[in-house]
C-alpha positions as a Markdown table, in Angstrom:
| # | Residue | x | y | z |
|---|---|---|---|---|
| 1 | Met | 25.6 | -42.1 | 6.9 |
| 2 | Ser | 24.9 | -40.3 | 10.3 |
| 3 | His | 24.0 | -37.3 | 8.6 |
| 4 | Leu | 21.5 | -39.2 | 6.1 |
| 5 | Arg | 19.8 | -40.8 | 9.1 |
| 6 | Thr | 19.6 | -37.6 | 11.0 |
| 7 | Leu | 17.9 | -35.7 | 8.0 |
| 8 | Phe | 15.7 | -38.5 | 7.4 |
| 9 | Leu | 14.5 | -38.6 | 10.8 |
| 10 | Thr | 13.8 | -35.1 | 10.9 |
| 11 | Leu | 11.7 | -35.2 | 7.9 |
| 12 | Leu | 9.9 | -38.2 | 9.1 |
| 13 | Ile | 9.1 | -36.3 | 12.8 |
| 14 | Thr | 8.2 | -33.3 | 10.6 |
| 15 | Gly | 5.8 | -34.7 | 8.5 |
| 16 | Ile | 4.0 | -36.7 | 11.2 |
| 17 | Leu | 3.6 | -33.3 | 13.0 |
| 18 | Ala | 2.2 | -31.7 | 10.0 |
| 19 | Leu | -0.3 | -34.5 | 9.7 |
| 20 | Val | -1.2 | -34.4 | 12.9 |
| 21 | Leu | -1.6 | -30.6 | 13.0 |
| 22 | Ala | -4.1 | -31.1 | 9.6 |
| 23 | Phe | -6.2 | -33.7 | 11.5 |
| 24 | Val | -6.9 | -31.2 | 14.4 |
| 25 | Leu | -7.1 | -28.0 | 12.1 |
| 26 | Val | -8.9 | -28.9 | 8.7 |
| 27 | Pro | -10.0 | -32.7 | 8.9 |
| 28 | Asp | -12.3 | -32.5 | 6.1 |
| 29 | Ala | -10.0 | -30.9 | 3.7 |
| 30 | Leu | -7.4 | -33.6 | 4.7 |
| 31 | Ala | -10.1 | -36.5 | 4.2 |
| 32 | Thr | -10.8 | -35.2 | 0.7 |
| 33 | Val | -6.8 | -35.0 | 0.1 |
| 34 | Trp | -6.8 | -38.6 | 1.6 |
| 35 | Glu | -9.7 | -40.1 | -0.7 |
| 36 | Arg | -7.7 | -38.6 | -3.9 |
| 37 | Leu | -4.7 | -40.2 | -2.8 |
| 38 | Gly | -6.6 | -43.5 | -2.8 |
| 39 | Leu | -5.4 | -44.2 | 1.0 |
| 40 | Pro | -7.6 | -46.7 | 2.8 |
| 41 | Pro | -10.5 | -44.8 | 5.0 |
| 42 | Thr | -10.3 | -47.2 | 8.3 |
| 43 | Trp | -7.0 | -45.6 | 8.8 |
| 44 | Phe | -8.3 | -42.1 | 8.5 |
| 45 | Glu | -11.0 | -43.1 | 11.2 |
| 46 | Arg | -8.3 | -44.7 | 13.3 |
| 47 | Ile | -6.1 | -41.6 | 13.4 |
| 48 | Glu | -9.1 | -39.6 | 14.1 |
| 49 | Thr | -10.3 | -41.8 | 17.1 |
| 50 | Ala | -6.6 | -41.9 | 18.2 |
| 51 | Leu | -6.6 | -37.9 | 18.4 |
| 52 | Gly | -9.8 | -37.9 | 20.3 |
| 53 | Arg | -11.9 | -36.8 | 17.4 |
| 54 | Ala | -14.6 | -38.9 | 16.7 |
| 55 | Pro | -15.8 | -38.6 | 13.4 |
| 56 | Val | -19.4 | -37.1 | 12.4 |
| 57 | Thr | -22.0 | -40.1 | 12.6 |
| 58 | Glu | -25.0 | -37.7 | 11.2 |
| 59 | Pro | -26.0 | -38.8 | 8.1 |
| 60 | Gly | -25.4 | -35.8 | 5.6 |
| 61 | Gly | -23.7 | -33.6 | 8.5 |
| 62 | Ile | -21.7 | -30.6 | 7.6 |
| 63 | Arg | -19.0 | -29.2 | 9.7 |
| 64 | Leu | -18.6 | -25.5 | 10.2 |
| 65 | Tyr | -15.5 | -24.3 | 11.7 |
| 66 | Gly | -14.9 | -21.6 | 14.0 |
| 67 | Val | -13.3 | -20.1 | 17.2 |
| 68 | Leu | -14.6 | -19.6 | 20.8 |
| 69 | Glu | -15.0 | -16.2 | 21.8 |
| 70 | Ala | -16.0 | -14.4 | 25.1 |
| 71 | Thr | -18.1 | -11.1 | 25.1 |
| 72 | Glu | -16.3 | -8.5 | 25.8 |
| 73 | Thr | -17.6 | -5.0 | 27.6 |
| 74 | Tyr | -15.4 | -1.8 | 27.5 |
| 75 | Val | -16.0 | -0.2 | 31.0 |
| 76 | Met | -15.9 | 3.7 | 30.9 |
| 77 | Ser | -16.3 | 6.7 | 33.0 |
| 78 | Glu | -19.1 | 8.8 | 32.5 |
| 79 | Leu | -16.9 | 12.0 | 33.5 |
| 80 | Ser | -13.9 | 13.4 | 32.8 |
| 81 | Gly | -11.1 | 13.7 | 35.4 |
| 82 | Arg | -7.6 | 12.3 | 36.8 |
| 83 | Ile | -7.3 | 8.9 | 38.3 |
| 84 | Ala | -6.9 | 8.7 | 42.0 |
| 85 | Glu | -7.2 | 5.1 | 42.9 |
| 86 | Val | -7.3 | 1.9 | 40.6 |
| 87 | Trp | -8.7 | -1.4 | 42.7 |
| 88 | Ala | -8.6 | -4.0 | 39.9 |
| 89 | Asp | -5.8 | -5.4 | 37.9 |
| 90 | Glu | -5.6 | -7.6 | 34.7 |
| 91 | Gly | -6.6 | -11.3 | 35.5 |
| 92 | Asp | -9.1 | -10.4 | 38.6 |
| 93 | Trp | -12.4 | -11.5 | 38.8 |
| 94 | Val | -15.2 | -8.8 | 39.6 |
| 95 | Glu | -18.7 | -8.7 | 40.2 |
| 96 | Ala | -21.4 | -6.6 | 39.0 |
| 97 | Gly | -21.2 | -3.2 | 40.9 |
| 98 | Gln | -17.6 | -3.8 | 42.5 |
| 99 | Pro | -15.8 | -0.4 | 42.1 |
| 100 | Leu | -12.7 | -0.8 | 40.0 |
| 101 | Leu | -11.4 | 2.9 | 40.3 |
| 102 | Arg | -12.0 | 6.4 | 41.6 |
| 103 | Leu | -11.3 | 9.8 | 40.0 |
| 104 | Asp | -10.3 | 12.7 | 41.9 |
| 105 | Gly | -13.0 | 14.3 | 43.7 |
| 106 | Ser | -11.7 | 17.4 | 45.5 |
| 107 | Glu | -12.9 | 19.9 | 42.8 |
| 108 | Thr | -16.4 | 18.1 | 43.1 |
| 109 | Ala | -16.7 | 18.2 | 46.8 |
| 110 | Ala | -16.2 | 22.2 | 46.9 |
| 111 | Arg | -18.8 | 22.3 | 44.4 |
| 112 | Leu | -21.0 | 20.4 | 46.3 |
| 113 | Thr | -20.6 | 22.6 | 49.5 |
| 114 | Ala | -21.1 | 25.7 | 47.6 |
| 115 | Ala | -24.3 | 24.1 | 46.0 |
| 116 | Gln | -25.3 | 23.0 | 49.6 |
| 117 | Ala | -24.9 | 26.7 | 50.8 |
| 118 | Ala | -26.7 | 27.8 | 48.0 |
| 119 | Val | -29.8 | 25.6 | 48.7 |
| 120 | Ala | -29.6 | 27.1 | 52.1 |
| 121 | Ala | -29.5 | 30.5 | 51.1 |
| 122 | Ala | -32.7 | 29.7 | 48.6 |
| 123 | Gln | -34.6 | 28.2 | 51.5 |
| 124 | Ala | -34.2 | 31.2 | 53.4 |
| 125 | Ala | -35.2 | 33.7 | 50.8 |
| 126 | Glu | -38.1 | 31.7 | 50.4 |
| 127 | Thr | -38.9 | 31.8 | 54.0 |
| 128 | Ala | -38.3 | 35.7 | 54.1 |
| 129 | Ala | -40.5 | 36.1 | 50.9 |
| 130 | Ala | -43.7 | 34.1 | 52.7 |
| 131 | Ala | -43.1 | 35.6 | 56.0 |
| 132 | Pro | -45.2 | 38.6 | 57.2 |
| 133 | Pro | -43.8 | 41.9 | 58.0 |
| 134 | Gln | -41.6 | 41.4 | 61.3 |
| 135 | Ala | -41.4 | 44.2 | 64.0 |
| 136 | Thr | -37.6 | 44.2 | 64.0 |
| 137 | Thr | -37.2 | 44.1 | 60.4 |
| 138 | Leu | -39.4 | 47.2 | 60.1 |
| 139 | Ala | -37.4 | 48.9 | 62.8 |
| 140 | Leu | -34.3 | 48.2 | 61.0 |
| 141 | Ala | -35.9 | 49.5 | 57.9 |
| 142 | Ala | -36.9 | 52.4 | 59.5 |
| 143 | Ala | -33.4 | 53.2 | 60.6 |
| 144 | Arg | -31.8 | 52.6 | 57.3 |
| 145 | Val | -34.3 | 55.8 | 55.9 |
| 146 | Thr | -33.3 | 57.9 | 59.2 |
| 147 | Ala | -29.5 | 57.4 | 58.5 |
| 148 | Ala | -29.9 | 58.0 | 54.7 |
| 149 | Glu | -32.2 | 61.2 | 55.5 |
| 150 | Thr | -29.3 | 62.4 | 58.1 |
| 151 | Arg | -26.4 | 61.5 | 55.5 |
| 152 | Leu | -28.3 | 63.6 | 52.7 |
| 153 | Glu | -28.9 | 66.7 | 54.7 |
| 154 | Ala | -25.1 | 66.5 | 55.6 |
| 155 | Ala | -24.3 | 66.1 | 52.1 |
| 156 | Arg | -26.6 | 69.2 | 51.0 |
| 157 | Arg | -24.9 | 71.5 | 53.7 |
| 158 | Ser | -21.6 | 70.4 | 52.4 |
| 159 | Leu | -22.7 | 71.3 | 49.2 |
| 160 | Glu | -24.1 | 74.7 | 50.0 |
| 161 | Gln | -20.6 | 75.5 | 51.6 |
| 162 | Ala | -18.7 | 74.5 | 48.8 |
| 163 | Arg | -20.8 | 76.9 | 46.4 |
| 164 | Arg | -20.4 | 79.7 | 49.0 |
| 165 | Arg | -16.5 | 79.2 | 49.2 |
| 166 | Arg | -16.7 | 79.3 | 45.2 |
| 167 | Asp | -18.9 | 82.1 | 44.6 |
| 168 | Glu | -18.0 | 84.3 | 47.7 |
| 169 | Pro | -14.2 | 84.5 | 48.7 |
| 170 | Leu | -15.2 | 86.2 | 52.0 |
| 171 | Ala | -16.9 | 83.6 | 53.1 |
| 172 | Leu | -13.6 | 81.2 | 52.6 |
| 173 | Glu | -11.6 | 83.9 | 54.3 |
| 174 | Gly | -14.2 | 83.8 | 57.3 |
| 175 | Glu | -13.8 | 79.9 | 57.6 |
| 176 | Ile | -9.8 | 80.1 | 57.3 |
| 177 | Ala | -10.1 | 82.7 | 60.3 |
| 178 | Thr | -12.6 | 80.8 | 62.4 |
| 179 | Thr | -10.6 | 77.9 | 61.9 |
| 180 | Arg | -7.4 | 79.5 | 63.1 |
| 181 | Glu | -9.1 | 81.1 | 65.9 |
| 182 | Ala | -10.1 | 77.5 | 66.9 |
| 183 | Ile | -7.0 | 75.8 | 66.7 |
| 184 | Pro | -5.5 | 77.6 | 69.9 |
| 185 | Ala | -8.6 | 76.5 | 72.1 |
| 186 | Ala | -8.3 | 73.0 | 70.9 |
| 187 | Gln | -4.4 | 72.9 | 71.5 |
| 188 | Ala | -5.4 | 74.1 | 75.4 |
| 189 | Ala | -7.9 | 71.8 | 75.6 |
| 190 | Val | -5.3 | 68.9 | 74.6 |
| 191 | Glu | -2.9 | 70.3 | 77.4 |
| 192 | Arg | -5.7 | 70.2 | 80.0 |
| 193 | Ala | -6.7 | 66.8 | 79.5 |
| 194 | Arg | -3.1 | 65.7 | 79.5 |
| 195 | Ala | -2.8 | 67.7 | 82.8 |
| 196 | Asp | -5.8 | 65.9 | 84.2 |
| 197 | Val | -4.3 | 62.6 | 83.3 |
| 198 | Ala | -1.0 | 63.5 | 85.1 |
| 199 | Arg | -3.1 | 64.5 | 88.0 |
| 200 | Leu | -5.0 | 61.1 | 88.0 |
| 201 | Glu | -1.7 | 59.3 | 87.8 |
| 202 | Val | -0.4 | 60.8 | 90.7 |
| 203 | Leu | -3.5 | 60.4 | 93.0 |
| 204 | Leu | -3.6 | 56.6 | 91.6 |
| 205 | Ala | -0.4 | 55.9 | 92.8 |
| 206 | Lys | -0.9 | 57.2 | 96.1 |
| 207 | Ala | -4.0 | 55.1 | 96.4 |
| 208 | Gln | -2.5 | 51.8 | 95.2 |
| 209 | Glu | 0.1 | 52.3 | 98.7 |
| 210 | Asp | -3.1 | 52.5 | 100.6 |
| 211 | Gly | -3.8 | 48.9 | 101.4 |
| 212 | Ser | -7.2 | 49.4 | 103.6 |
| 213 | Arg | -10.5 | 48.8 | 101.9 |
| 214 | Glu | -11.2 | 52.7 | 101.6 |
| 215 | Gly | -8.0 | 52.9 | 99.3 |
| 216 | Gln | -9.1 | 49.8 | 97.3 |
| 217 | Tyr | -12.4 | 51.6 | 96.7 |
| 218 | Gln | -10.9 | 55.0 | 95.8 |
| 219 | Gln | -8.1 | 53.0 | 93.9 |
| 220 | Arg | -10.9 | 51.4 | 91.3 |
| 221 | Ile | -12.7 | 55.2 | 91.4 |
| 222 | Leu | -9.5 | 56.9 | 90.0 |
| 223 | Ser | -8.8 | 54.0 | 87.7 |
| 224 | Leu | -12.1 | 54.7 | 85.9 |
| 225 | Gln | -11.4 | 58.4 | 86.0 |
| 226 | His | -8.0 | 57.9 | 84.6 |
| 227 | Gln | -9.4 | 55.6 | 81.6 |
| 228 | Ala | -12.0 | 58.6 | 80.8 |
| 229 | Ala | -9.1 | 61.2 | 81.0 |
| 230 | Glu | -6.8 | 59.1 | 78.4 |
| 231 | Ala | -10.2 | 58.8 | 76.3 |
| 232 | Gln | -10.8 | 62.6 | 76.6 |
| 233 | Val | -7.0 | 63.4 | 75.4 |
| 234 | Glu | -7.5 | 61.2 | 72.4 |
| 235 | Ala | -10.6 | 63.1 | 71.6 |
| 236 | Ala | -9.2 | 66.3 | 72.1 |
| 237 | Gln | -6.0 | 65.4 | 70.2 |
| 238 | Ala | -8.4 | 64.1 | 67.2 |
| 239 | Arg | -10.4 | 67.8 | 67.1 |
| 240 | Leu | -7.2 | 69.5 | 67.0 |
| 241 | Glu | -5.8 | 67.5 | 64.1 |
| 242 | Gly | -9.2 | 67.6 | 62.2 |
| 243 | Leu | -8.9 | 71.7 | 62.5 |
| 244 | Gln | -5.1 | 71.6 | 61.5 |
| 245 | Arg | -6.2 | 69.5 | 58.3 |
| 246 | Arg | -9.2 | 71.7 | 57.7 |
| 247 | Leu | -7.1 | 74.9 | 57.8 |
| 248 | Ala | -4.2 | 73.2 | 55.6 |
| 249 | Leu | -7.1 | 72.1 | 53.0 |
| 250 | Leu | -8.9 | 76.0 | 53.0 |
| 251 | Leu | -5.6 | 77.5 | 52.6 |
| 252 | Glu | -4.9 | 75.0 | 49.8 |
| 253 | Gln | -8.4 | 76.3 | 48.1 |
| 254 | Arg | -7.4 | 79.8 | 48.4 |
| 255 | Arg | -3.8 | 79.2 | 46.7 |
| 256 | Glu | -5.6 | 77.1 | 44.2 |
| 257 | Pro | -9.6 | 78.1 | 42.8 |
| 258 | Leu | -9.9 | 75.2 | 40.5 |
| 259 | Leu | -9.9 | 73.0 | 44.1 |
| 260 | Leu | -13.1 | 74.9 | 44.8 |
| 261 | Glu | -14.5 | 74.1 | 41.8 |
| 262 | Ala | -13.5 | 70.1 | 42.0 |
| 263 | Gln | -14.7 | 70.4 | 45.8 |
| 264 | Leu | -18.3 | 71.5 | 44.8 |
| 265 | His | -18.4 | 69.0 | 42.0 |
| 266 | Ala | -17.7 | 66.4 | 44.7 |
| 267 | Ala | -20.2 | 67.6 | 47.0 |
| 268 | Glu | -22.8 | 67.6 | 44.1 |
| 269 | Gln | -22.1 | 64.0 | 43.3 |
| 270 | Glu | -22.5 | 63.2 | 47.2 |
| 271 | Val | -25.9 | 64.9 | 47.5 |
| 272 | Leu | -26.8 | 62.4 | 44.3 |
| 273 | Leu | -25.7 | 59.3 | 45.6 |
| 274 | Ala | -27.4 | 60.3 | 49.3 |
| 275 | Glu | -30.7 | 60.8 | 47.7 |
| 276 | Ala | -30.4 | 57.4 | 45.6 |
| 277 | Glu | -29.6 | 55.9 | 49.1 |
| 278 | Leu | -32.6 | 57.4 | 50.6 |
| 279 | Ala | -34.7 | 56.4 | 48.0 |
| 280 | Leu | -33.5 | 52.8 | 48.2 |
| 281 | Ala | -33.8 | 52.9 | 52.1 |
| 282 | Arg | -37.7 | 54.2 | 51.5 |
| 283 | Ala | -38.2 | 51.4 | 48.9 |
| 284 | Glu | -37.0 | 48.7 | 51.1 |
| 285 | Ala | -38.9 | 50.1 | 53.9 |
| 286 | Ala | -42.0 | 49.9 | 51.7 |
| 287 | Gln | -41.2 | 46.3 | 50.8 |
| 288 | Ala | -40.5 | 45.4 | 54.4 |
| 289 | Ser | -44.0 | 46.4 | 55.5 |
| 290 | Ala | -46.1 | 44.9 | 52.6 |
| 291 | Ser | -47.9 | 41.6 | 52.8 |
| 292 | Pro | -46.3 | 38.5 | 51.2 |
| 293 | Gln | -46.4 | 38.6 | 47.4 |
| 294 | Pro | -47.7 | 35.2 | 45.8 |
| 295 | Glu | -45.5 | 36.1 | 43.1 |
| 296 | Ala | -42.3 | 36.7 | 45.1 |
| 297 | Val | -43.2 | 33.8 | 46.8 |
| 298 | Ala | -43.2 | 31.6 | 43.6 |
| 299 | Val | -40.1 | 33.2 | 42.3 |
| 300 | Ala | -38.1 | 32.0 | 45.7 |
| 301 | Ala | -39.9 | 28.6 | 45.6 |
| 302 | Ala | -38.7 | 28.1 | 42.2 |
| 303 | Arg | -35.0 | 29.1 | 43.0 |
| 304 | Val | -35.1 | 26.9 | 45.6 |
| 305 | Gln | -35.8 | 24.0 | 43.3 |
| 306 | Ala | -33.1 | 25.2 | 41.0 |
| 307 | Ala | -30.4 | 25.1 | 43.5 |
| 308 | Ile | -31.8 | 21.4 | 45.0 |
| 309 | Ala | -31.5 | 20.1 | 41.2 |
| 310 | Ala | -28.0 | 21.8 | 40.8 |
| 311 | Arg | -26.9 | 20.3 | 44.1 |
| 312 | Arg | -28.4 | 16.7 | 42.9 |
| 313 | Arg | -26.4 | 17.1 | 39.9 |
| 314 | Ile | -23.3 | 17.5 | 41.6 |
| 315 | Glu | -24.2 | 14.7 | 44.2 |
| 316 | Trp | -24.5 | 12.5 | 41.0 |
| 317 | Glu | -21.3 | 13.3 | 39.7 |
| 318 | Gln | -19.5 | 12.6 | 43.1 |
| 319 | Glu | -21.3 | 9.2 | 43.1 |
| 320 | Lys | -19.9 | 8.7 | 39.3 |
| 321 | Leu | -16.5 | 9.7 | 40.5 |
| 322 | Thr | -16.0 | 5.7 | 41.2 |
| 323 | Val | -16.5 | 3.5 | 38.3 |
| 324 | Thr | -18.2 | 0.3 | 38.7 |
| 325 | Ala | -18.3 | -3.3 | 36.9 |
| 326 | Pro | -21.5 | -3.2 | 34.8 |
| 327 | Met | -21.3 | -7.3 | 35.0 |
| 328 | Ala | -19.5 | -9.7 | 36.6 |
| 329 | Gly | -16.5 | -11.2 | 34.7 |
| 330 | Arg | -12.7 | -10.8 | 34.1 |
| 331 | Ile | -10.5 | -8.2 | 33.4 |
| 332 | Ala | -9.3 | -8.8 | 30.4 |
| 333 | Lys | -7.3 | -5.4 | 30.0 |
| 334 | Arg | -6.6 | -2.5 | 32.4 |
| 335 | Leu | -6.0 | 0.5 | 29.7 |
| 336 | Arg | -5.1 | 3.4 | 32.2 |
| 337 | Ala | -3.3 | 3.8 | 35.1 |
| 338 | Val | -3.3 | 6.2 | 38.4 |
| 339 | Gly | -2.5 | 9.9 | 37.5 |
| 340 | Glu | -3.5 | 9.8 | 34.1 |
| 341 | Thr | -6.5 | 12.1 | 33.0 |
| 342 | Val | -9.2 | 10.6 | 31.0 |
| 343 | Ala | -12.4 | 12.0 | 29.1 |
| 344 | Ala | -15.8 | 10.8 | 29.4 |
| 345 | Gly | -16.7 | 7.8 | 27.4 |
| 346 | Glu | -13.0 | 6.8 | 27.5 |
| 347 | Pro | -12.5 | 2.8 | 27.7 |
| 348 | Leu | -10.7 | 2.3 | 31.1 |
| 349 | Phe | -11.0 | -1.5 | 31.1 |
| 350 | Ile | -12.1 | -4.4 | 28.8 |
| 351 | Leu | -14.2 | -6.7 | 30.9 |
| 352 | Met | -14.7 | -10.6 | 29.7 |
| 353 | Asp | -17.3 | -12.9 | 30.9 |
| 354 | Pro | -15.9 | -16.7 | 30.0 |
| 355 | Arg | -19.1 | -17.9 | 31.7 |
| 356 | Asp | -21.0 | -17.4 | 28.2 |
| 357 | Leu | -18.8 | -18.2 | 24.9 |
| 358 | Glu | -20.0 | -17.5 | 21.6 |
| 359 | Val | -18.8 | -19.0 | 18.2 |
| 360 | Ser | -19.5 | -17.7 | 14.9 |
| 361 | Val | -19.8 | -19.9 | 11.8 |
| 362 | Phe | -20.5 | -19.2 | 8.1 |
| 363 | Val | -23.3 | -21.3 | 6.6 |
| 364 | Ala | -23.6 | -21.5 | 2.6 |
| 365 | Val | -26.8 | -20.1 | 1.1 |
| 366 | Ala | -27.6 | -23.4 | 0.2 |
| 367 | Asp | -27.4 | -25.0 | 3.9 |
| 368 | Leu | -29.0 | -22.1 | 5.6 |
| 369 | Pro | -32.8 | -23.8 | 5.5 |
| 370 | Arg | -31.1 | -26.4 | 8.0 |
| 371 | Val | -30.6 | -23.5 | 10.6 |
| 372 | His | -33.1 | -21.6 | 12.7 |
| 373 | Leu | -33.1 | -19.4 | 15.8 |
| 374 | Gly | -32.9 | -21.4 | 19.1 |
| 375 | Gln | -31.6 | -24.5 | 17.6 |
| 376 | Glu | -29.2 | -26.6 | 19.4 |
| 377 | Leu | -26.6 | -28.2 | 17.7 |
| 378 | Pro | -23.4 | -30.0 | 18.6 |
| 379 | Val | -20.3 | -28.4 | 19.1 |
| 380 | Glu | -17.0 | -30.2 | 19.1 |
| 381 | Val | -13.8 | -28.8 | 20.5 |
| 382 | Ala | -11.1 | -29.2 | 18.2 |
| 383 | Val | -8.2 | -30.2 | 20.7 |
| 384 | Pro | -7.1 | -33.6 | 21.5 |
| 385 | Gly | -9.7 | -35.3 | 23.9 |
| 386 | Gly | -11.7 | -32.3 | 23.1 |
| 387 | Pro | -15.6 | -32.8 | 24.6 |
| 388 | Arg | -18.7 | -32.7 | 22.3 |
| 389 | Leu | -21.0 | -30.2 | 23.7 |
| 390 | Thr | -24.3 | -28.6 | 22.7 |
| 391 | Ala | -24.6 | -24.8 | 21.3 |
| 392 | Val | -27.6 | -22.9 | 20.9 |
| 393 | Val | -28.1 | -20.6 | 17.7 |
| 394 | Thr | -28.3 | -16.9 | 18.8 |
| 395 | Phe | -28.4 | -14.9 | 15.8 |
| 396 | Ile | -28.6 | -15.5 | 11.9 |
| 397 | Ala | -27.6 | -12.7 | 9.3 |
| 398 | Thr | -30.2 | -11.2 | 7.2 |
| 399 | Glu | -28.0 | -10.5 | 4.5 |
| 400 | Ala | -25.8 | -12.8 | 2.7 |
| 401 | Arg | -21.7 | -11.8 | 2.5 |
| 402 | Phe | -18.8 | -13.3 | 0.8 |
| 403 | Arg | -16.8 | -15.9 | 3.0 |
| 404 | Pro | -14.0 | -14.0 | 4.9 |
| 405 | Gly | -10.6 | -14.9 | 3.9 |
| 406 | Asn | -9.8 | -15.8 | 7.4 |
| 407 | Val | -12.1 | -18.6 | 7.8 |
| 408 | Leu | -10.5 | -22.1 | 8.5 |
| 409 | Asp | -11.5 | -24.3 | 5.7 |
| 410 | Pro | -9.8 | -22.7 | 2.6 |
| 411 | Gln | -12.1 | -25.0 | 0.2 |
| 412 | Asp | -15.2 | -22.6 | 1.3 |
| 413 | Arg | -13.3 | -19.2 | 0.8 |
| 414 | Gly | -15.0 | -16.8 | -1.7 |
| 415 | Asp | -18.5 | -18.4 | -1.2 |
| 416 | Met | -21.8 | -16.4 | -0.4 |
| 417 | Val | -22.4 | -17.4 | 3.1 |
| 418 | Phe | -24.5 | -16.3 | 5.8 |
| 419 | Ala | -23.0 | -15.3 | 9.2 |
| 420 | Val | -24.4 | -17.2 | 12.0 |
| 421 | Arg | -23.9 | -16.9 | 15.8 |
| 422 | Leu | -24.0 | -19.7 | 18.9 |
| 423 | Arg | -24.3 | -19.5 | 22.4 |
| 424 | Leu | -22.3 | -22.2 | 24.6 |
| 425 | Pro | -22.5 | -21.9 | 28.1 |
| 426 | Asn | -19.3 | -22.2 | 30.0 |
| 427 | Pro | -19.9 | -22.6 | 33.9 |
| 428 | Asp | -17.1 | -24.7 | 35.1 |
| 429 | Leu | -14.9 | -22.2 | 32.6 |
| 430 | Ser | -13.2 | -25.4 | 31.1 |
| 431 | Leu | -13.3 | -23.9 | 27.9 |
| 432 | Lys | -11.1 | -20.8 | 26.9 |
| 433 | Pro | -11.6 | -18.1 | 24.4 |
| 434 | Gly | -9.7 | -18.9 | 21.4 |
| 435 | Met | -10.3 | -22.6 | 21.1 |
| 436 | Pro | -11.0 | -24.0 | 17.6 |
| 437 | Val | -14.3 | -25.6 | 17.4 |
| 438 | Asp | -16.4 | -27.6 | 15.1 |
| 439 | Val | -20.2 | -26.8 | 14.7 |
| 440 | Val | -22.0 | -30.1 | 13.3 |
| 441 | Leu | -25.0 | -29.0 | 11.1 |
| 442 | Pro | -27.3 | -32.2 | 10.3 |
């Protein structure tokens, strides 16, 4: 008997719960079943009142079923990059313009520095293009021309010597003999310079022992002479080494005649290079002495504008490294974390504004004339004790469709309907997305 009693109580409680859920979710369908079963309608109304669901009092009213929804916005980055910092998480309330995360900007900072330098260089070039000839500039240009002429003369002399060595073997022998004769003299010069250094070192040591004013003066003079003598030793040694290398090269050329030919070709190329440098120096001198050309000034100004535009583009990128909230709302979901690399246009957050909710319902074709944009319709929140509010029609579909299979009223599935969307203010945030509601169409 105890088992039967327990089973009976379980079935009774389950039936009561199912009846309550039916009253909450599909009251109209339950009312139809109630009427077909021949049950008293006053009982139905009393149950609805006890559940906090006042029956529709509008004559000829129609209940439309929907669910509260909040408008969701995807927050994206306009740039690609690696996430360096995240300042908002799921559930946080953010204001419009509030920073949410920052992408790594090390590369952008380096590019900005280079762009700023490019702007400065372009502006300097524009100033130079618009400036009249300067005396200093003319002097430098003339000095470059003189140096280029000197190099060309030396290159031509080297070419003439190379030709003479190749075509006149006796000339090569004469250079070898002359170089050999110069080496002993250079060696003697080195020895003399070293002897002078040694002599001055002795005199300098004696002067350092004399502490008088005259001794100190003599010490400074000898110190300067000692430095000059050491420089003379270095110069003499360099000349000796140069003669020795020259002699070795001349002897190698005598042993290998092909070296003479190679040296001749090198001298010819050196002459051509010197001639080109002279032509360039003369052209630069002519340009330096010319008055500013309007075309050149215009080109320089255009390059400045291009450099500034490139810099501004990078400055814009640097600003966009920080992703901000496009509107006020609550972070419904954070999709990326620090260290991840994201592409431009990839969603980073889902932002929801619960202060303005929407509900979508489906109106039958026959009932569509009852609905118009801007119309205020009563809305009942389908929960125990739910309030009765007012929503405004903001959208009416222009084409009919089959009623979706997931609507809450199973009796209306498969009908041709029009989608209608209503806006429901929620300033106190008492309503939550996902709540079922009934829209009453009078």
